[in-house]
C-alpha atoms as an extended CHARMM CRD file, in Angstrom:
* protein
*
        72  EXT
         1         1  MET       CA            112.3470000000       53.6710000000      174.3350000000  PROA      1               0.0000000000
         2         2  LEU       CA            108.4870000000       53.3440000000      174.2030000000  PROA      2               0.0000000000
         3         3  SER       CA            108.0980000000       56.3860000000      176.3200000000  PROA      3               0.0000000000
         4         4  THR       CA            110.5820000000       58.2040000000      174.0280000000  PROA      4               0.0000000000
         5         5  LEU       CA            108.3070000000       57.2090000000      170.7970000000  PROA      5               0.0000000000
         6         6  LEU       CA            105.3910000000       58.3730000000      172.5930000000  PROA      6               0.0000000000
         7         7  VAL       CA            106.8890000000       61.8360000000      173.1520000000  PROA      7               0.0000000000
         8         8  ILE       CA            108.0320000000       62.0560000000      169.6770000000  PROA      8               0.0000000000
         9         9  GLY       CA            104.5810000000       61.0710000000      168.5010000000  PROA      9               0.0000000000
        10        10  GLY       CA            102.6010000000       63.4600000000      170.8030000000  PROA      10              0.0000000000
        11        11  VAL       CA            104.7000000000       66.3250000000      169.7780000000  PROA      11              0.0000000000
        12        12  LEU       CA            104.2670000000       65.1610000000      165.7740000000  PROA      12              0.0000000000
        13        13  VAL       CA            100.5970000000       65.1230000000      166.5270000000  PROA      13              0.0000000000
        14        14  GLY       CA            100.4860000000       68.1280000000      168.0030000000  PROA      14              0.0000000000
        15        15  LEU       CA            102.2820000000       70.1050000000      165.3340000000  PROA      15              0.0000000000
        16        16  LEU       CA             99.8060000000       68.5860000000      162.8550000000  PROA      16              0.0000000000
        17        17  VAL       CA             97.0010000000       69.7500000000      164.9520000000  PROA      17              0.0000000000
        18        18  LEU       CA             98.9360000000       72.9490000000      165.1930000000  PROA      18              0.0000000000
        19        19  LEU       CA             98.4630000000       73.5000000000      161.6640000000  PROA      19              0.0000000000
        20        20  ALA       CA             95.3940000000       72.2270000000      160.8990000000  PROA      20              0.0000000000
        21        21  VAL       CA             94.0470000000       75.1610000000      163.2410000000  PROA      21              0.0000000000
        22        22  ILE       CA             96.4670000000       77.7330000000      161.4620000000  PROA      22              0.0000000000
        23        23  VAL       CA             95.2850000000       76.7730000000      158.2640000000  PROA      23              0.0000000000
        24        24  SER       CA             91.5230000000       76.7350000000      159.1520000000  PROA      24              0.0000000000
        25        25  LEU       CA             91.6740000000       80.2760000000      160.8660000000  PROA      25              0.0000000000
        26        26  SER       CA             93.5960000000       81.7550000000      158.0370000000  PROA      26              0.0000000000
        27        27  ALA       CA             91.2260000000       80.5650000000      154.9950000000  PROA      27              0.0000000000
        28        28  ARG       CA             89.5570000000       83.0330000000      153.3490000000  PROA      28              0.0000000000
        29        29  PRO       CA             85.7170000000       83.1220000000      153.7640000000  PROA      29              0.0000000000
        30        30  ALA       CA             83.5870000000       82.2940000000      151.6240000000  PROA      30              0.0000000000
        31        31  THR       CA             82.3510000000       84.8350000000      149.2510000000  PROA      31              0.0000000000
        32        32  ALA       CA             78.4590000000       85.9390000000      149.5330000000  PROA      32              0.0000000000
        33        33  THR       CA             76.3740000000       87.4780000000      147.4870000000  PROA      33              0.0000000000
        34        34  ARG       CA             75.3880000000       90.3300000000      149.6190000000  PROA      34              0.0000000000
        35        35  THR       CA             72.2710000000       92.8060000000      148.4030000000  PROA      35              0.0000000000
        36        36  SER       CA             70.6170000000       95.9760000000      149.4590000000  PROA      36              0.0000000000
        37        37  GLY       CA             67.2560000000       96.6740000000      150.5180000000  PROA      37              0.0000000000
        38        38  SER       CA             66.2800000000       97.5780000000      146.8330000000  PROA      38              0.0000000000
        39        39  GLY       CA             67.6170000000       94.0950000000      145.9080000000  PROA      39              0.0000000000
        40        40  THR       CA             70.5390000000       95.3800000000      143.5710000000  PROA      40              0.0000000000
        41        41  ARG       CA             74.2980000000       93.6410000000      144.4760000000  PROA      41              0.0000000000
        42        42  THR       CA             76.3390000000       95.6950000000      146.0390000000  PROA      42              0.0000000000
        43        43  PRO       CA             80.4670000000       94.9440000000      145.3730000000  PROA      43              0.0000000000
        44        44  VAL       CA             81.7260000000       92.6470000000      147.5310000000  PROA      44              0.0000000000
        45        45  TRP       CA             85.8460000000       93.7490000000      147.3890000000  PROA      45              0.0000000000
        46        46  ALA       CA             86.6050000000       96.5790000000      149.2420000000  PROA      46              0.0000000000
        47        47  ALA       CA             89.0850000000       97.1640000000      146.0330000000  PROA      47              0.0000000000
        48        48  ASP       CA             86.2440000000       97.6380000000      143.8110000000  PROA      48              0.0000000000
        49        49  ALA       CA             86.8050000000      101.2090000000      143.1360000000  PROA      49              0.0000000000
        50        50  GLY       CA             85.2030000000      101.5670000000      139.8760000000  PROA      50              0.0000000000
        51        51  ARG       CA             88.4380000000      101.7080000000      137.6060000000  PROA      51              0.0000000000
        52        52  PRO       CA             89.6240000000       99.0180000000      134.9190000000  PROA      52              0.0000000000
        53        53  HSD       CA             92.5740000000       97.0230000000      136.0330000000  PROA      53              0.0000000000
        54        54  PRO       CA             95.7020000000       98.6960000000      134.6080000000  PROA      54              0.0000000000
        55        55  ASP       CA             97.2190000000       97.3290000000      131.4210000000  PROA      55              0.0000000000
        56        56  ALA       CA            101.1160000000       96.5200000000      132.1840000000  PROA      56              0.0000000000
        57        57  TRP       CA            101.7050000000       97.6430000000      128.4930000000  PROA      57              0.0000000000
        58        58  SER       CA             99.5350000000      100.9220000000      128.3160000000  PROA      58              0.0000000000
        59        59  ALA       CA            100.6850000000      104.4380000000      129.0930000000  PROA      59              0.0000000000
        60        60  PRO       CA            100.0610000000      105.1010000000      132.5130000000  PROA      60              0.0000000000
        61        61  ALA       CA             97.0380000000      106.6830000000      133.6470000000  PROA      61              0.0000000000
        62        62  PRO       CA             97.0480000000      110.5320000000      134.8610000000  PROA      62              0.0000000000
        63        63  ALA       CA             96.6710000000      110.6480000000      138.9470000000  PROA      63              0.0000000000
        64        64  THR       CA             93.0930000000      111.6490000000      138.6740000000  PROA      64              0.0000000000
        65        65  THR       CA             92.1580000000      110.1560000000      141.6620000000  PROA      65              0.0000000000
        66        66  SER       CA             91.4990000000      110.6530000000      145.5330000000  PROA      66              0.0000000000
        67        67  GLU       CA             94.1140000000      108.4510000000      146.5120000000  PROA      67              0.0000000000
        68        68  MET       CA             97.4240000000      109.4620000000      148.1410000000  PROA      68              0.0000000000
        69        69  PRO       CA            100.6310000000      108.9600000000      146.4410000000  PROA      69              0.0000000000
        70        70  ALA       CA            102.9190000000      106.5510000000      147.5270000000  PROA      70              0.0000000000
        71        71  VAL       CA            105.8720000000      107.9640000000      149.4390000000  PROA      71              0.0000000000
        72        72  ARG       CA            109.6030000000      107.1290000000      147.9630000000  PROA      72              0.0000000000
């Protein structure tokens, strides 16, 4: 009986440790302020393409980008 409780407790503790490791490894890295040699700030996000975020209520913008179109 005691050994069964110890095994169940060990499995639960192991699962909690595994969950903590997964959460810590999947956490987003801290945002760092990166500067180039001249002291100007460079964009942190790769998605920063210099275009404003599209407005859901306005007409779609013409496809004037060099991005590949979505395949449907």
